[in-house]
C-alpha positions in Angstrom: 25.9 19.1 28.9 28.9 20.1 26.7 32.3 20.5 28.2 33.5 23.4 26.0 31.0 25.9 27.4 31.4 24.7 31.0 35.2 25.2 30.7 34.9 28.8 29.5 32.2 29.6 32.1 34.4 28.1 34.9 37.3 30.1 33.8 35.1 33.2 33.7 33.9 32.3 37.2 37.4 32.5 38.6 38.0 35.8 36.8 34.7 37.1 38.3 35.8 36.1 41.7 39.1 38.0 41.2 37.0 41.0 40.2 34.8 40.7 43.3 37.8 40.5 45.6 39.4 43.5 44.0 36.4 45.6 44.8 36.5 44.8 48.4 38.5 47.3 50.6 41.7 46.3 52.3 42.7 43.4 50.1 46.4 42.6 49.9 48.6 43.8 47.0 50.1 41.5 44.5 53.4 40.3 45.8 54.3 37.3 43.6 56.5 35.7 46.2 56.9 31.9 46.4 55.7 30.3 49.7 55.1 26.9 51.1 51.3 26.5 51.3 51.4 24.1 54.2 53.8 26.2 56.3 52.0 29.5 55.5 48.6 28.1 56.4 49.9 26.4 59.6 51.3 29.8 60.8 48.1 31.6 60.0 45.9 29.1 61.8 48.2 29.0 64.9 48.1 32.8 65.0 44.4 33.5 64.2 42.2 30.5 64.7 40.6 30.1 68.1 40.4 26.3 67.8 43.8 25.4 66.1 46.0 24.6 69.0 43.9 26.9 71.0 43.0 27.2 74.7 39.5 26.9 76.2 37.3 29.9 75.5 33.8 31.3 75.7 32.5 33.5 72.8 29.3 35.3 71.9 28.8 36.6 68.4 26.0 39.0 67.4 25.1 38.5 63.7 23.5 41.1 61.4 21.0 43.9 62.2 18.5 43.0 64.9 15.2 42.0 63.4 16.5 41.4 59.9 16.2 38.1 58.0 20.0 37.8 58.1 20.5 38.1 61.9 21.3 35.8 64.8 23.4 35.0 67.8 26.1 32.4 68.3 27.4 31.3 71.7 30.2 28.8 72.1 31.9 27.2 75.1 34.9 25.3 73.8 37.3 23.1 75.7 38.9 21.3 72.7 37.9 19.8 69.3 36.1 17.0 70.9 34.4 18.9 73.8 32.3 21.9 73.2 28.8 23.4 73.5 27.1 25.7 71.0 23.8 27.6 70.9 22.8 29.2 67.6 19.7 31.3 67.2 18.2 33.1 64.1 14.7 34.1 62.9 14.0 30.8 61.2 16.5 28.3 62.5 17.9 27.5 66.0 20.3 24.8 67.1 21.7 23.5 70.4 24.7 21.3 70.0 26.9 19.5 72.5 29.9 17.4 71.5 31.6 15.2 74.1 34.0 12.7 72.7 32.2 10.5 70.3 28.8 11.5 71.6 26.8 14.3 70.0 23.6 16.0 71.2 21.8 18.2 68.6 18.4 19.8 68.9 17.2 21.8 65.9 14.2 24.2 65.6 13.5 24.9 61.9 13.4 22.9 58.7 16.3 24.5 57.0 19.9 25.4 58.1 21.0 28.4 55.9 24.5 28.6 54.5 25.1 32.3 55.5 24.4 31.3 59.2 26.7 28.2 58.9 29.5 30.5 57.6 29.6 32.3 61.0 29.8 29.0 62.9 32.7 27.9 60.7 34.4 31.2 61.2 34.6 30.5 64.9 35.1 26.7 65.0 36.8 25.9 61.7 37.8 29.0 59.7 39.5 27.1 56.9 37.2 24.0 56.5 39.2 22.7 53.5 42.7 23.2 55.0 43.7 19.6 54.2 43.7 20.4 50.5 46.6 22.7 50.9 48.8 20.4 53.0 50.4 18.6 50.0 50.7 21.4 47.5 54.2 22.5 48.3 55.5 26.0 47.1 53.2 28.1 45.0 53.1 31.6 43.7 51.3 33.9 46.1 49.5 37.2 46.1 49.4 36.7 49.9 46.8 34.1 48.9 46.9 30.3 48.6 44.7 28.8 45.9 43.5 25.2 45.4 41.4 23.6 42.8 41.2 20.2 41.1 40.8 20.6 37.3 39.8 17.2 35.7 39.9 17.5 31.9 40.9 21.2 32.4 37.6 22.1 34.0 37.5 23.6 37.6 35.8 21.2 40.0 33.8 23.7 42.1 33.7 21.2 45.0 37.5 21.7 45.5 37.9 25.4 44.8 39.2 27.4 47.7 41.3 30.6 48.2 42.8 31.5 51.6 44.3 35.0 51.8 46.6 36.3 54.6 47.1 39.9 55.7 50.2 41.3 54.1 51.8 42.5 57.3 51.4 39.4 59.5 50.5 35.7 59.1 46.9 36.0 60.1 43.7 35.2 58.1 42.4 37.9 55.9 39.6 36.1 54.0 38.5 32.7 52.8 36.7 32.0 49.6 35.1 28.8 48.3 32.3 28.2 45.9 29.8 28.1 48.9 31.5 30.3 51.4 33.0 33.8 51.8 34.3 35.1 55.1 36.4 38.1 55.8 38.2 38.5 59.1 38.6 42.1 60.4 39.4 44.1 63.5 42.1 41.8 64.8 43.0 42.0 68.5 45.3 40.0 70.9 43.7 37.1 72.7 45.6 34.3 74.6 48.8 34.8 72.5 46.7 34.8 69.3 45.4 37.5 67.0 41.7 37.0 66.7 39.3 38.9 64.5 36.4 40.6 66.3 34.4 41.4 63.1 33.4 38.8 60.5 31.7 39.5 57.2 30.1 37.1 54.7 28.0 37.8 51.6 24.5 36.8 50.6 22.4 37.0 47.4 24.2 39.5 45.0 27.2 40.0 47.4 25.3 41.9 50.0 27.3 42.0 53.3 26.2 40.4 56.6 28.4 41.3 59.5 29.0 39.4 62.8 30.8 40.9 65.8 32.3 39.1 68.8 30.5 40.8 71.7 32.3 38.4 74.2 35.5 36.6 74.0 37.1 35.3 77.2 39.3 32.5 78.3 37.9 29.5 80.3 39.8 27.9 83.2 37.2 25.2 83.4 34.2 24.0 81.5 31.7 22.4 84.0 30.9 18.8 83.3 27.2 19.6 83.4 27.5 21.8 80.3 28.9 18.8 78.3 26.6 16.1 79.8 24.8 14.0 77.1 22.3 11.6 78.5 20.8 10.6 75.1 23.0 11.1 72.0 21.1 12.3 68.9 21.0 9.7 66.1 22.5 10.8 62.8 19.0 10.9 61.1 17.9 13.5 63.5 20.8 15.8 62.9 21.0 18.5 60.2 23.8 18.0 57.7 24.5 19.3 54.2 26.3 17.6 51.2 28.0 19.4 48.4 27.0 17.7 45.1 28.4 18.0 41.6 26.5 19.4 38.6 26.2 15.8 37.2 24.7 14.6 40.4 22.2 17.4 40.9 21.0 17.0 37.2 20.2 13.4 38.0 18.1 14.5 40.9 16.0 17.2 39.2 12.3 16.6 40.0 10.9 20.0 38.9 12.6 22.6 36.8 10.8 25.9 36.1 10.1 27.1 32.6 12.0 30.4 32.7 11.0 33.4 30.5 14.1 35.5 30.6 13.8 39.4 30.5 15.5 41.4 27.8 19.0 42.6 28.4 20.7 46.0 27.8 24.1 44.5 26.8 26.1 41.3 26.5 25.3 37.9 25.3 21.7 37.0 24.5 22.2 33.3 24.9 24.5 31.4 27.2 24.8 29.9 30.7 25.1 30.9 34.3 26.2 29.2 37.5 24.1 29.9 40.5 24.9 28.7 44.1 21.9 26.8 45.3 21.2 25.1 48.6 18.2 22.9 49.4 16.4 21.7 52.5 16.1 17.9 53.2 13.1 17.6 50.9 15.2 18.8 47.9 13.4 22.2 47.7 15.9 25.1 46.9 15.7 27.5 49.8 18.8 29.7 49.3 20.6 31.1 46.2 23.5 33.4 45.5 25.3 34.8 42.5 28.3 33.1 41.2 28.9 33.7 37.5 27.1 34.2 34.2 27.8 34.7 30.5 25.6 37.8 31.0 25.9 39.3 34.5 22.8 41.4 33.9 20.7 38.3 34.2 22.1 36.9 37.4 19.6 38.5 39.8 16.7 37.1 37.8 18.3 33.7 37.5 19.0 33.6 41.2 15.2 34.2 41.8 14.2 31.5 39.4 16.6 29.0 40.9 14.4 29.1 44.0 11.7 27.3 42.0 13.8 24.2 41.5 12.8 21.0 43.3 15.1 18.0 43.5 14.6 14.4 44.7 15.9 14.2 48.3 19.6 13.2 48.5 19.8 10.2 50.8 23.1 9.6 52.7 23.3 6.4 54.8 19.5 6.1 54.6 18.9 9.7 55.7 17.8 12.7 53.6 20.3 15.6 53.9 20.4 19.2 52.6 22.3 19.8 49.4 24.3 22.7 48.0 25.4 22.8 44.4 26.6 24.8 41.3 23.2 25.0 39.5 23.6 25.7 35.8 20.9 27.6 34.0 20.7 28.2 30.2 19.3 31.6 29.1 18.1 32.9 25.7 16.8 36.5 25.4 17.1 39.7 23.3 18.7 43.1 23.5 16.6 46.2 24.4 17.4 49.8 25.5 21.2 49.4 25.1 23.5 50.9 27.7 25.0 54.2 26.6 28.6 54.4 25.6 30.2 57.6 26.8 33.2 59.3 25.0 36.4 60.4 26.5 35.3 64.0 27.1 32.1 63.0 28.9 33.9 60.4 30.9 36.4 62.9 32.3 33.5 65.1 33.7 32.1 62.1 35.6 35.3 60.9 37.3 36.7 62.4 40.4 39.2 61.3 43.0 42.0 60.4 40.6 44.0 62.3 38.1 43.4 62.0 34.3 45.2 61.1 32.1 46.2 58.3 34.5 49.6 56.6 34.4 49.1 52.9 34.7 51.9 51.5 36.8 52.2 48.1 35.2 55.3 46.8 33.5 53.1 45.2 30.8 52.1 48.7 29.6 55.4 50.5 29.8 55.7 53.2 27.2 52.2 52.7 25.7 49.1 54.7 25.4 46.2 52.5 26.4 42.5 52.8 26.6 40.7 52.0 29.8 37.0 51.1 29.7 34.9 51.3 32.9 31.5 49.7 33.3 29.5 51.7 35.9 26.3 50.8 37.7 23.3 53.1 37.8 24.2 54.1 41.4 27.7 55.1 40.3 29.4 52.0 41.6 32.2 50.5 39.5 31.1 47.1 38.2 34.2 46.2 36.2 36.9 47.6 33.9 39.2 46.5 31.1 42.2 47.7 29.0 43.1 47.8 25.4 46.3 46.0 26.4 45.2 42.5 27.4 48.5 41.9 29.1 47.4 44.1 32.0 45.6 42.1 34.6 42.2 43.0 35.9 43.4 42.9 39.4 46.2 45.3 38.6 43.7 47.8 37.0 41.4 47.6 40.0 44.1 48.3 42.5 45.3 51.4 40.5 41.8 52.9 39.9 40.3 52.2 43.4 40.5 55.9 44.2 38.3 56.9 41.3 34.7 58.0 42.0 32.0 57.9 39.3 29.0 60.2 39.1 25.6 59.0 38.1 24.6 59.4 34.4 21.0 60.1 33.5 19.2 59.1 30.3 15.7 60.4 29.8 15.8 61.8 33.3 16.6 58.5 35.0 19.9 57.2 36.3 21.4 54.5 34.1 24.3 52.2 34.0 26.9 53.3 31.4 30.2 52.4 29.8 32.9 55.1 30.1 36.1 55.2 28.0 
């Protein structure tokens, strides 16, 4: 695998993540202040993590819409980091877990523990699972966000990538983003001298939201010994665990790779690469995928589906097969067909409402200039991305300034179509 294309794709992946954040409501504005990462994260965890220097609690979270594939229930009785009981239920996977000192009891029902479900468990018990990576960074430029990544040979190591963003008005968690996890913390309320979110949102597949809500959150004066009693600890080989593996490692474990016949595209590159988040069960079969980044975004949904057909040799850790999650790289080669229409200035103005045109871009980089803004709009009228003729203006800045704009659908041959508006 050649480093030059992976470097450019990794850089594009980070830009794609920035674009995705900018489209989410309520994200903090760019501040540019310099903060100490360790101190900022410590303040945020003390203020908004139930388990960081926290008091005993009982919590019940209802996840997703009842009856849907992405639904479930999480109940936790927590005394401290080494003493808690958890019951997790969902349509295809259930878990009972008791931790008491160095003893662990775990009973699983189901052959695959999905990432989206694990995200909600982490949100309650360990909301910043890679916090240690920020502890030695010192001051860094902030957009109310702390970012960490290792870049050997100038290439982002996806295993180490993490962004933690704090709400601009108070030092509490806003959202956490890693290669494998996104969690947004909303509806913050007081609890035991902390400010705890009552609504949690992760993303699945092509960034579809799944919401969890704390139906119960109460303090515990005492956790009965009976709830923490473990007569027979569960051996490691009977527990469910997941290892994050590198691209190099997963390529060495490929057992079956599908022969992919790529569909034609309406725009963009006809040959290139994409990175898909993939997670396997303990046999090595891919069971869950999600979009990450692609040289041609129009192929991501198809690539995500094809990735489910990959089979890997089981990853064995200490003699036990474990689940895997990875950045799965796919190569595509296709052709152009039915190009996306390019709309001129006059047509564009008729389709945009909610913001004044011409629009004054409030960015120092564009002072005194006339610039051209290009919007890429989906067939349902949703804004996919945008760009500027002045490359000094950041994508984040543009999204913040054009968030109030609404785009009408555009029809071609009587059917709604995606379009480019200038």
